[in-house]
C-alpha positions in Angstrom: 22.8 43.1 35.0 24.8 40.6 33.0 23.1 37.7 34.9 19.6 38.9 34.0 20.5 39.3 30.3 21.8 35.7 30.2 18.6 34.5 32.0 16.5 36.1 29.3 18.4 34.5 26.5 18.2 31.1 28.2 14.5 31.5 28.8 13.9 32.4 25.1 15.9 29.4 24.0 13.9 27.1 26.2 10.6 28.6 25.1 11.6 28.2 21.4 12.6 24.6 22.0 9.3 23.8 23.7 7.3 25.4 20.8 9.4 23.3 18.3 8.7 20.1 20.2 5.0 20.9 20.4 4.9 21.6 16.7 6.6 18.3 15.8 4.3 16.4 18.2 1.2 17.8 16.6 2.5 17.4 13.1 3.5 13.7 13.6 0.1 12.9 15.2 -1.6 14.4 12.1 -3.4 17.0 14.3 -1.9 20.0 12.6 -1.9 20.6 8.9 -0.3 23.8 7.8 -1.8 24.2 4.4 -3.1 27.6 3.3 -4.3 26.3 -0.1 -8.0 26.8 -0.9 -10.0 23.6 -1.0 -13.3 22.2 -2.4 -15.5 19.6 -0.7 -16.2 16.2 -2.3 -18.1 13.3 -0.7 -17.9 9.6 -1.0 -19.7 6.6 0.6 -18.0 3.5 1.9 -19.3 0.2 3.3 -16.5 0.0 5.8 -14.0 2.7 6.6 -11.9 0.6 9.1 -9.8 3.0 11.1 -10.0 6.0 8.9 -10.1 9.3 10.9 -10.8 12.9 10.2 -7.6 14.8 9.1 -6.3 11.7 7.3 -4.4 12.3 4.1 -5.9 12.0 0.7 -3.1 11.0 -1.7 -2.8 10.6 -5.4 0.5 9.0 -6.7 1.9 9.4 -3.2 1.3 13.1 -3.1 -1.0 14.6 -0.5 -3.8 16.4 -2.5 -6.3 16.9 0.4 -7.5 15.8 3.8 -10.5 13.9 5.2 -12.7 16.7 6.6 -15.6 14.8 8.1 -17.0 11.2 8.6 -20.7 10.6 9.2 -22.9 7.6 9.2 -25.8 7.7 6.7 -28.7 5.9 8.3 -30.6 5.6 5.0 -28.0 3.7 3.1 -26.2 2.3 6.2 -22.8 3.5 4.8 -20.2 5.9 6.0 -20.2 9.2 4.3 -16.8 10.7 4.1 -16.3 14.4 3.1 -12.9 15.3 1.6 -11.3 18.7 1.2 -9.3 18.6 -2.0 -6.9 21.4 -2.8 -8.1 23.5 -5.7 -4.7 23.4 -7.5 -5.4 19.7 -8.2 -8.1 18.8 -10.7 -9.4 15.2 -10.9 -11.8 13.7 -13.5 -15.4 13.0 -12.3 -14.9 9.3 -12.7 -12.0 9.1 -10.3 -12.0 6.4 -7.7 -11.1 6.2 -4.0 -9.6 3.4 -1.9 -8.9 3.2 1.8 -5.2 2.2 2.1 -2.8 1.6 5.0 0.7 3.1 5.5 2.8 0.0 6.0 1.5 -3.2 7.8 0.0 -1.6 10.8 0.2 2.1 10.0 -2.4 4.9 9.7 -5.1 4.7 7.1 -5.4 7.2 4.3 -7.4 7.6 1.1 -5.9 6.8 -2.3 -7.4 8.8 -5.1 -6.9 7.3 -8.6 -7.7 9.6 -11.5 -10.2 8.5 -14.1 -10.5 9.5 -17.7 -13.6 11.7 -17.9 -13.6 15.0 -19.7 -15.2 16.9 -16.8 -13.4 17.5 -13.5 -14.7 17.1 -10.0 -16.3 20.3 -8.6 -17.4 21.5 -5.2 -20.1 19.2 -3.8 -19.6 16.3 -6.2 -19.9 12.7 -5.1 -17.3 10.0 -6.0 -19.3 6.8 -6.6 -16.4 4.4 -7.3 -15.0 3.5 -3.8 -13.3 0.5 -2.3 -13.7 -0.1 1.4 -10.9 -0.8 3.9 -9.4 -4.2 4.1 -9.9 -5.4 7.7 -7.2 -7.8 8.9 -9.6 -9.6 11.2 -12.0 -10.4 8.3 -9.1 -11.7 6.2 -7.9 -14.0 9.0 -11.4 -15.4 9.6 -12.0 -16.0 5.9 -8.7 -17.9 5.8 -9.5 -20.0 8.8 -13.0 -20.8 7.6 -11.8 -21.8 4.2 -9.2 -24.1 5.8 -11.8 -25.7 8.0 -14.1 -26.3 5.0 -11.2 -27.9 3.1 -10.7 -30.5 5.9 -14.3 -31.7 5.8 -15.9 -33.8 3.1 -19.6 -34.8 2.8 -20.4 -38.4 3.4 -23.1 -40.4 1.6 -25.5 -40.2 4.5 -25.3 -36.4 4.5 -23.0 -36.0 7.5 -19.5 -34.6 7.2 -16.3 -36.5 7.8 -12.8 -35.2 8.2 -10.4 -35.8 5.3 -7.6 -38.2 6.1 
């Protein structure tokens, strides 16, 4: 009888440990967000969202104020339409702006919400028009390389280009 009682306690302890590890794995992968706050949807359009994903954080002053709910491609404007779920306890002016930012050098991308100065606040279904797209590292490198290549060439009198000495 004593052996079976110990087996039950060990089994419960192992099960509790497995549930804790699963919870931490889902939380760190940003697949689980335990927020029971009510939210309201707001949309924004971006030219380039980079690696932004659904469930990404929406932060203002470093505080998570919502999550990315949905990302769709708008075939009329050829832009990405991002739907946000902002928590109702946070009110932002209508002229607020959004930026796609990166956590660290190679980290996950999230949305940075900067408050504006309008008298009216964002409401359910509003559109944030002031957005800044993601900075794509490959584009920055190619711009740098092309600008360096252009600096090393000078136009000659006959219309051809010659390398600078």
